[in-house]
N, CA, C and O atoms as CSV, one atom per row, in Angstrom:
chain,resi,resn,atom,element,x,y,z
A,1,MET,N,N,40.619,10.089,44.218
A,1,MET,CA,C,40.969,8.250,43.339
A,1,MET,C,C,40.486,8.989,41.832
A,1,MET,O,O,39.651,9.845,41.539
A,2,LYS,N,N,41.746,7.954,40.853
A,2,LYS,CA,C,41.490,9.007,39.632
A,2,LYS,C,C,41.109,7.878,38.769
A,2,LYS,O,O,41.228,6.661,38.912
A,3,PHE,N,N,40.247,9.172,37.120
A,3,PHE,CA,C,39.111,7.920,37.257
A,3,PHE,C,C,39.767,7.646,35.418
A,3,PHE,O,O,40.907,8.081,35.257
A,4,PRO,N,N,39.159,7.040,34.257
A,4,PRO,CA,C,39.493,6.147,33.199
A,4,PRO,C,C,38.898,8.032,32.459
A,4,PRO,O,O,38.070,8.827,32.902
A,5,ARG,N,N,39.585,8.076,31.523
A,5,ARG,CA,C,39.980,8.782,30.786
A,5,ARG,C,C,38.572,9.248,29.821
A,5,ARG,O,O,38.908,8.863,28.701
A,6,HIS,N,N,37.279,9.830,29.692
A,6,HIS,CA,C,36.637,9.928,28.949
A,6,HIS,C,C,36.311,9.931,27.383
A,6,HIS,O,O,37.153,10.587,26.768
A,7,LYS,N,N,35.587,9.526,26.792
A,7,LYS,CA,C,35.472,8.748,25.525
A,7,LYS,C,C,34.767,10.630,25.040
A,7,LYS,O,O,35.294,10.866,23.953
A,8,PHE,N,N,34.220,11.384,25.288
A,8,PHE,CA,C,33.778,12.945,24.840
A,8,PHE,C,C,34.486,13.931,26.063
A,8,PHE,O,O,33.929,15.008,26.276
A,9,ASN,N,N,35.283,13.700,26.587
A,9,ASN,CA,C,36.898,14.508,27.259
A,9,ASN,C,C,35.798,14.870,28.602
A,9,ASN,O,O,36.180,15.749,29.374
A,10,ALA,N,N,34.266,14.111,28.915
A,10,ALA,CA,C,33.913,15.350,30.008
A,10,ALA,C,C,34.530,14.620,30.761
A,10,ALA,O,O,34.745,13.453,30.432
A,11,VAL,N,N,35.320,15.535,32.921
A,11,VAL,CA,C,35.687,14.811,33.239
A,11,VAL,C,C,34.227,14.474,34.596
A,11,VAL,O,O,33.122,14.931,34.884
A,12,ARG,N,N,35.173,13.399,35.059
A,12,ARG,CA,C,34.497,12.744,35.498
A,12,ARG,C,C,34.855,13.029,37.330
A,12,ARG,O,O,35.973,12.899,37.828
A,13,THR,N,N,33.634,13.419,38.058
A,13,THR,CA,C,34.189,13.551,39.096
A,13,THR,C,C,33.389,13.326,40.551
A,13,THR,O,O,32.220,12.954,40.650
A,14,GLU,N,N,33.882,13.498,41.152
A,14,GLU,CA,C,32.676,12.535,41.918
A,14,GLU,C,C,32.029,13.810,44.269
A,14,GLU,O,O,32.542,14.474,45.170
A,15,VAL,N,N,30.998,13.359,43.916
A,15,VAL,CA,C,30.757,14.304,45.538
A,15,VAL,C,C,30.050,13.642,46.083
A,15,VAL,O,O,29.220,12.868,45.605
A,16,ASP,N,N,30.403,13.968,47.682
A,16,ASP,CA,C,29.572,13.148,48.472
A,16,ASP,C,C,29.588,10.932,48.364
A,16,ASP,O,O,28.901,9.983,48.739
A,17,GLY,N,N,31.218,11.283,47.388
A,17,GLY,CA,C,30.922,9.465,47.497
A,17,GLY,C,C,30.627,8.660,46.263
A,17,GLY,O,O,30.793,7.452,46.094
A,18,ILE,N,N,30.078,9.715,45.293
A,18,ILE,CA,C,29.373,9.754,44.113
A,18,ILE,C,C,29.616,9.630,43.377
A,18,ILE,O,O,29.520,10.794,42.988
A,19,LYS,N,N,30.221,8.704,41.921
A,19,LYS,CA,C,30.816,9.098,40.594
A,19,LYS,C,C,30.693,9.887,40.168
A,19,LYS,O,O,31.686,10.614,40.179
A,20,PHE,N,N,29.692,10.322,39.592
A,20,PHE,CA,C,29.536,11.450,37.730
A,20,PHE,C,C,30.001,11.531,36.845
A,20,PHE,O,O,31.119,12.031,36.968
A,21,GLY,N,N,29.719,11.269,35.801
A,21,GLY,CA,C,30.020,10.680,33.706
A,21,GLY,C,C,31.048,12.256,34.138
A,21,GLY,O,O,32.249,12.358,33.889
A,22,SER,N,N,29.956,13.642,35.005
A,22,SER,CA,C,31.260,14.877,34.540
A,22,SER,C,C,31.162,16.139,35.612
A,22,SER,O,O,29.993,16.160,35.997
A,23,LYS,N,N,31.466,16.566,35.868
A,23,LYS,CA,C,31.626,18.012,36.372
A,23,LYS,C,C,30.653,18.659,36.035
A,23,LYS,O,O,30.198,19.156,37.065
A,24,LYS,N,N,29.713,19.116,34.688
A,24,LYS,CA,C,28.750,19.617,35.062
A,24,LYS,C,C,26.976,18.841,35.022
A,24,LYS,O,O,26.038,19.366,34.422
A,25,GLU,N,N,26.877,17.450,35.855
A,25,GLU,CA,C,26.375,16.656,36.422
A,25,GLU,C,C,26.125,16.931,37.776
A,25,GLU,O,O,25.197,17.261,38.515
A,26,ALA,N,N,27.603,16.602,37.814
A,26,ALA,CA,C,27.880,16.401,39.322
A,26,ALA,C,C,27.558,17.790,40.210
A,26,ALA,O,O,26.817,17.834,41.192
A,27,ALA,N,N,28.417,19.093,39.528
A,27,ALA,CA,C,27.226,20.831,39.809
A,27,ALA,C,C,25.107,20.645,40.414
A,27,ALA,O,O,24.316,21.278,41.113
A,28,TYR,N,N,25.107,19.347,39.539
A,28,TYR,CA,C,23.617,20.263,39.050
A,28,TYR,C,C,23.071,18.818,40.063
A,28,TYR,O,O,21.874,18.545,39.973
A,29,TYR,N,N,23.787,18.098,40.822
A,29,TYR,CA,C,23.544,17.247,41.990
A,29,TYR,C,C,23.347,17.680,42.633
A,29,TYR,O,O,22.501,17.504,43.510
A,30,GLN,N,N,24.293,18.684,42.402
A,30,GLN,CA,C,24.679,19.544,43.854
A,30,GLN,C,C,23.586,21.147,44.343
A,30,GLN,O,O,22.917,21.619,45.262
A,31,GLY,N,N,24.060,21.419,42.953
A,31,GLY,CA,C,22.569,22.417,42.857
A,31,GLY,C,C,21.029,21.547,43.637
A,31,GLY,O,O,20.184,22.302,44.116
A,32,LEU,N,N,20.774,20.028,43.708
A,32,LEU,CA,C,19.284,20.378,44.132
A,32,LEU,C,C,19.290,19.837,45.321
A,32,LEU,O,O,18.395,19.389,46.038
A,33,LEU,N,N,20.524,19.949,45.441
A,33,LEU,CA,C,20.951,18.930,47.355
A,33,LEU,C,C,20.365,21.085,47.433
A,33,LEU,O,O,19.273,21.536,47.779
A,34,LEU,N,N,20.898,21.413,47.233
A,34,LEU,CA,C,20.367,23.292,47.847
A,34,LEU,C,C,19.225,23.461,47.365
A,34,LEU,O,O,18.998,24.647,47.600
A,35,ARG,N,N,17.838,22.794,46.531
A,35,ARG,CA,C,17.366,23.058,46.364
A,35,ARG,C,C,16.364,22.173,47.078
A,35,ARG,O,O,15.532,22.804,47.730
A,36,GLN,N,N,16.271,21.041,47.098
A,36,GLN,CA,C,16.074,20.681,48.104
A,36,GLN,C,C,15.758,20.667,49.815
A,36,GLN,O,O,14.819,20.120,50.395
A,37,LYS,N,N,17.220,21.705,50.562
A,37,LYS,CA,C,17.468,21.868,51.968
A,37,LYS,C,C,16.030,23.304,51.333
A,37,LYS,O,O,14.983,23.450,51.965
A,38,GLY,N,N,16.280,23.937,50.370
A,38,GLY,CA,C,15.570,25.213,50.077
A,38,GLY,C,C,14.179,24.662,50.419
A,38,GLY,O,O,13.510,25.218,51.291
A,39,GLY,N,N,13.792,23.747,49.860
A,39,GLY,CA,C,12.231,23.348,49.938
A,39,GLY,C,C,12.055,23.171,48.379
A,39,GLY,O,O,12.118,21.962,48.156
A,40,ASP,N,N,11.902,23.723,47.463
A,40,ASP,CA,C,11.735,23.290,45.426
A,40,ASP,C,C,11.494,22.063,46.301
A,40,ASP,O,O,10.978,22.163,47.414
A,41,VAL,N,N,11.818,21.088,45.854
A,41,VAL,CA,C,13.021,19.986,45.658
A,41,VAL,C,C,12.054,18.467,46.942
A,41,VAL,O,O,12.841,17.584,47.282
A,42,VAL,N,N,11.229,18.376,47.250
A,42,VAL,CA,C,10.435,17.134,48.131
A,42,VAL,C,C,12.775,15.915,48.449
A,42,VAL,O,O,13.709,15.629,49.198
A,43,PHE,N,N,11.798,15.782,46.331
A,43,PHE,CA,C,13.046,14.887,47.137
A,43,PHE,C,C,13.530,14.025,45.878
A,43,PHE,O,O,12.845,14.607,45.037
A,44,PHE,N,N,14.245,13.023,45.128
A,44,PHE,CA,C,15.337,12.980,43.843
A,44,PHE,C,C,15.916,12.162,43.785
A,44,PHE,O,O,16.838,12.165,44.601
A,45,LEU,N,N,15.826,10.876,42.813
A,45,LEU,CA,C,16.537,9.614,42.108
A,45,LEU,C,C,17.520,10.232,41.421
A,45,LEU,O,O,17.780,11.324,40.917
A,46,ARG,N,N,17.863,9.425,41.536
A,46,ARG,CA,C,19.141,9.087,39.880
A,46,ARG,C,C,19.467,7.704,39.928
A,46,ARG,O,O,19.557,6.685,40.612
A,47,GLN,N,N,19.688,8.638,38.002
A,47,GLN,CA,C,20.172,7.113,37.621
A,47,GLN,C,C,19.302,6.150,37.240
A,47,GLN,O,O,19.460,4.930,37.187
A,48,VAL,N,N,17.950,7.126,36.863
A,48,VAL,CA,C,16.585,5.935,37.085
A,48,VAL,C,C,15.932,5.279,34.973
A,48,VAL,O,O,15.371,5.589,33.922
A,49,PRO,N,N,16.452,4.530,35.545
A,49,PRO,CA,C,16.376,3.268,33.662
A,49,PRO,C,C,14.692,2.948,33.549
A,49,PRO,O,O,13.786,2.756,34.360
A,50,PHE,N,N,14.790,2.992,32.412
A,50,PHE,CA,C,14.038,2.733,32.086
A,50,PHE,C,C,14.365,1.662,30.217
A,50,PHE,O,O,15.143,1.583,29.266
A,51,TRP,N,N,13.512,1.280,30.596
A,51,TRP,CA,C,13.688,0.082,29.761
A,51,TRP,C,C,12.859,0.239,28.762
A,51,TRP,O,O,11.647,0.340,28.952
A,52,LEU,N,N,13.764,0.304,26.805
A,52,LEU,CA,C,13.031,-0.614,25.867
A,52,LEU,C,C,13.231,-2.039,25.184
A,52,LEU,O,O,13.523,-3.192,25.499
A,53,PRO,N,N,12.899,-1.271,24.050
A,53,PRO,CA,C,12.373,-2.847,23.606
A,53,PRO,C,C,13.915,-4.117,22.976
A,53,PRO,O,O,14.869,-3.378,23.219
A,54,GLY,N,N,14.106,-4.513,22.798
A,54,GLY,CA,C,15.577,-5.357,22.588
A,54,GLY,C,C,16.899,-5.757,23.953
A,54,GLY,O,O,18.020,-6.226,23.760
A,55,GLY,N,N,16.066,-5.253,25.688
A,55,GLY,CA,C,16.063,-5.225,27.011
A,55,GLY,C,C,17.289,-4.176,26.650
A,55,GLY,O,O,18.364,-4.186,27.250
A,56,VAL,N,N,16.885,-3.073,25.340
A,56,VAL,CA,C,17.559,-1.831,26.240
A,56,VAL,C,C,18.279,-0.830,26.953
A,56,VAL,O,O,19.380,-0.718,26.415
A,57,LYS,N,N,18.222,-0.447,27.426
A,57,LYS,CA,C,18.138,0.598,28.785
A,57,LYS,C,C,18.195,2.391,29.219
A,57,LYS,O,O,19.093,3.076,29.708
A,58,TYR,N,N,17.705,2.504,29.064
A,58,TYR,CA,C,18.565,4.372,29.162
A,58,TYR,C,C,18.056,4.061,30.635
A,58,TYR,O,O,17.197,3.437,31.258
A,59,LEU,N,N,19.340,5.054,30.807
A,59,LEU,CA,C,19.605,5.790,32.872
A,59,LEU,C,C,19.120,7.502,32.062
A,59,LEU,O,O,19.349,8.075,30.996
A,60,CYS,N,N,18.578,7.700,32.958
A,60,CYS,CA,C,17.915,9.349,33.083
A,60,CYS,C,C,18.334,9.408,34.725
A,60,CYS,O,O,18.207,8.863,35.822
A,61,ASP,N,N,19.177,10.965,33.675
A,61,ASP,CA,C,19.947,11.233,34.793
A,61,ASP,C,C,19.454,11.239,37.094
A,61,ASP,O,O,19.629,10.682,38.178
A,62,PHE,N,N,18.566,12.753,36.084
A,62,PHE,CA,C,17.705,11.998,37.440
A,62,PHE,C,C,15.689,12.248,37.532
A,62,PHE,O,O,14.917,12.624,36.650
A,63,GLN,N,N,15.501,11.967,38.541
A,63,GLN,CA,C,13.876,12.214,38.885
A,63,GLN,C,C,13.475,13.508,39.758
A,63,GLN,O,O,14.085,13.390,40.821
A,64,GLU,N,N,12.810,14.541,39.770
A,64,GLU,CA,C,13.652,15.780,41.053
A,64,GLU,C,C,11.442,15.412,41.362
A,64,GLU,O,O,10.542,15.790,40.612
A,65,PHE,N,N,11.362,14.970,42.085
A,65,PHE,CA,C,10.380,15.132,42.997
A,65,PHE,C,C,9.649,16.420,44.085
A,65,PHE,O,O,9.807,16.578,45.296
A,66,ARG,N,N,8.330,17.677,42.518
A,66,ARG,CA,C,8.688,19.012,43.591
A,66,ARG,C,C,7.903,19.387,44.246
A,66,ARG,O,O,6.998,18.637,44.612
A,67,ARG,N,N,7.956,20.467,44.563
A,67,ARG,CA,C,6.157,20.426,45.879
A,67,ARG,C,C,5.377,21.350,45.719
A,67,ARG,O,O,4.894,21.987,46.655
A,68,ASP,N,N,5.065,21.623,44.144
A,68,ASP,CA,C,4.113,21.580,43.517
A,68,ASP,C,C,3.296,19.908,43.721
A,68,ASP,O,O,2.076,19.926,43.888
A,69,GLY,N,N,3.604,19.325,43.711
A,69,GLY,CA,C,3.237,17.534,43.554
A,69,GLY,C,C,4.127,17.098,42.106
A,69,GLY,O,O,4.183,15.899,41.834
A,70,THR,N,N,4.944,18.287,41.023
A,70,THR,CA,C,5.141,17.965,39.748
A,70,THR,C,C,6.528,17.191,39.652
A,70,THR,O,O,7.599,17.587,40.113
A,71,VAL,N,N,6.317,16.132,39.033
A,71,VAL,CA,C,7.955,15.139,38.489
A,71,VAL,C,C,8.534,15.309,37.215
A,71,VAL,O,O,8.014,15.176,36.108
A,72,HIS,N,N,9.418,15.550,37.454
A,72,HIS,CA,C,10.617,15.931,36.316
A,72,HIS,C,C,11.665,15.011,36.089
A,72,HIS,O,O,12.127,14.409,37.058
A,73,PHE,N,N,12.336,14.711,34.375
A,73,PHE,CA,C,12.772,13.624,33.771
A,73,PHE,C,C,14.281,14.506,32.809
A,73,PHE,O,O,14.367,14.847,31.629
A,74,ILE,N,N,15.207,14.614,33.892
A,74,ILE,CA,C,16.412,16.270,33.978
A,74,ILE,C,C,17.265,14.803,33.338
A,74,ILE,O,O,17.194,13.651,33.767
A,75,ASP,N,N,17.987,15.290,32.283
A,75,ASP,CA,C,19.061,14.694,31.508
A,75,ASP,C,C,20.385,15.934,31.702
A,75,ASP,O,O,20.246,17.123,31.416
A,76,VAL,N,N,21.306,15.474,32.105
A,76,VAL,CA,C,22.393,17.055,31.972
A,76,VAL,C,C,22.832,16.555,31.303
A,76,VAL,O,O,22.899,15.347,31.530
A,77,LYS,N,N,23.448,17.060,30.010
A,77,LYS,CA,C,24.062,16.557,28.568
A,77,LYS,C,C,24.898,17.631,28.226
A,77,LYS,O,O,24.771,18.836,28.441
A,78,GLY,N,N,25.635,17.092,27.750
A,78,GLY,CA,C,27.637,17.754,27.334
A,78,GLY,C,C,27.193,17.713,25.495
A,78,GLY,O,O,26.992,18.781,24.918
A,79,GLN,N,N,27.064,16.076,24.576
A,79,GLN,CA,C,26.561,16.475,23.671
A,79,GLN,C,C,25.596,15.215,23.745
A,79,GLN,O,O,25.648,14.297,24.564
A,80,LYS,N,N,24.637,15.400,22.615
A,80,LYS,CA,C,23.317,14.780,22.075
A,80,LYS,C,C,23.940,14.004,20.993
A,80,LYS,O,O,23.954,14.115,19.767
A,81,LEU,N,N,24.508,13.092,21.934
A,81,LEU,CA,C,24.528,12.016,20.314
A,81,LEU,C,C,23.919,11.207,19.443
A,81,LEU,O,O,23.980,10.437,20.401
A,82,PRO,N,N,23.628,10.873,18.972
A,82,PRO,CA,C,22.627,10.340,18.266
A,82,PRO,C,C,22.071,9.260,18.730
A,82,PRO,O,O,20.875,9.546,18.797
A,83,MET,N,N,22.250,7.929,19.180
A,83,MET,CA,C,22.085,7.030,20.404
A,83,MET,C,C,20.985,7.847,21.054
A,83,MET,O,O,19.891,7.360,21.341
A,84,TYR,N,N,21.278,8.948,21.245
A,84,TYR,CA,C,21.012,9.739,22.941
A,84,TYR,C,C,19.615,9.933,22.577
A,84,TYR,O,O,18.612,9.717,23.258
A,85,ILE,N,N,19.762,10.552,20.916
A,85,ILE,CA,C,18.486,11.344,20.026
A,85,ILE,C,C,17.710,10.508,20.503
A,85,ILE,O,O,16.941,10.547,21.463
A,86,ALA,N,N,18.109,9.291,19.329
A,86,ALA,CA,C,17.149,7.874,19.214
A,86,ALA,C,C,16.285,7.413,20.690
A,86,ALA,O,O,15.085,7.220,20.887
A,87,LYS,N,N,17.120,7.362,21.324
A,87,LYS,CA,C,16.863,7.062,23.145
A,87,LYS,C,C,15.768,7.646,23.203
A,87,LYS,O,O,14.641,7.464,22.741
A,88,LYS,N,N,16.383,8.548,23.990
A,88,LYS,CA,C,15.417,9.795,24.800
A,88,LYS,C,C,13.585,9.703,23.168
A,88,LYS,O,O,12.395,9.919,23.394
A,89,ARG,N,N,14.127,9.393,22.078
A,89,ARG,CA,C,12.403,9.497,21.723
A,89,ARG,C,C,11.868,8.521,21.641
A,89,ARG,O,O,10.723,8.841,21.321
A,90,MET,N,N,11.930,7.176,21.739
A,90,MET,CA,C,11.815,6.233,22.648
A,90,MET,C,C,11.155,6.259,23.602
A,90,MET,O,O,9.983,5.960,23.373
A,91,VAL,N,N,11.372,6.481,24.569
A,91,VAL,CA,C,11.341,6.091,25.768
A,91,VAL,C,C,10.249,7.887,26.045
A,91,VAL,O,O,9.336,7.958,26.869
A,92,GLU,N,N,10.464,8.472,25.601
A,92,GLU,CA,C,8.625,9.806,25.653
A,92,GLU,C,C,7.506,9.298,24.319
A,92,GLU,O,O,6.412,9.663,23.888
A,93,ALA,N,N,8.470,8.308,24.020
A,93,ALA,CA,C,7.158,7.814,23.160
A,93,ALA,C,C,6.809,6.751,24.255
A,93,ALA,O,O,5.619,6.821,24.561
A,94,MET,N,N,7.606,5.649,25.030
A,94,MET,CA,C,6.991,3.761,24.938
A,94,MET,C,C,6.125,5.039,26.305
A,94,MET,O,O,4.920,4.788,26.342
A,95,TYR,N,N,6.461,6.062,27.170
A,95,TYR,CA,C,6.664,6.010,28.592
A,95,TYR,C,C,6.198,7.547,28.520
A,95,TYR,O,O,6.808,8.463,27.969
A,96,PRO,N,N,4.793,7.623,29.307
A,96,PRO,CA,C,3.999,9.389,29.231
A,96,PRO,C,C,5.037,10.613,30.493
A,96,PRO,O,O,4.907,11.082,31.624
A,97,ILE,N,N,5.987,10.643,29.390
A,97,ILE,CA,C,6.693,11.146,30.180
A,97,ILE,C,C,8.306,13.075,28.973
A,97,ILE,O,O,9.451,12.765,28.644
A,98,THR,N,N,8.060,13.718,28.862
A,98,THR,CA,C,9.345,14.509,28.174
A,98,THR,C,C,10.857,14.247,28.844
A,98,THR,O,O,10.621,15.138,29.660
A,99,ILE,N,N,11.764,13.952,29.096
A,99,ILE,CA,C,12.977,14.236,29.410
A,99,ILE,C,C,12.941,15.805,29.192
A,99,ILE,O,O,12.266,16.387,28.343
A,100,GLU,N,N,13.724,16.332,30.042
A,100,GLU,CA,C,14.282,17.889,30.144
A,100,GLU,C,C,15.610,18.344,30.042
A,100,GLU,O,O,16.361,18.162,31.000
A,101,GLU,N,N,16.031,18.932,28.984
A,101,GLU,CA,C,17.422,18.405,29.430
A,101,GLU,C,C,18.468,19.918,29.034
A,101,GLU,O,O,18.586,20.645,28.047
A,102,VAL,N,N,18.984,19.872,30.182
A,102,VAL,CA,C,20.210,21.627,30.996
A,102,VAL,C,C,21.413,20.960,30.902
A,102,VAL,O,O,22.456,21.517,31.245
């Protein structure tokens, strides 16, 4: 399947029937599957929504639940655009989480 060209030249990729916005995000997903099989990650969620004022939605790429009981919010980024930085700050101010970037 051919995807339309991404405005920041990210190459959209499909893995296991799931469409990812970039090769980097797809590769992170594949690594998560391996870590899940290895037991480090118990399970994970994709595209976790956070609602911000004004009806704005921020989607975090992954939420990982690890064997040690910790929960991690991961965003796979190629470029940190001003809109992303502003939304990330708002999410971290409104919710008791920290978003990790890879």
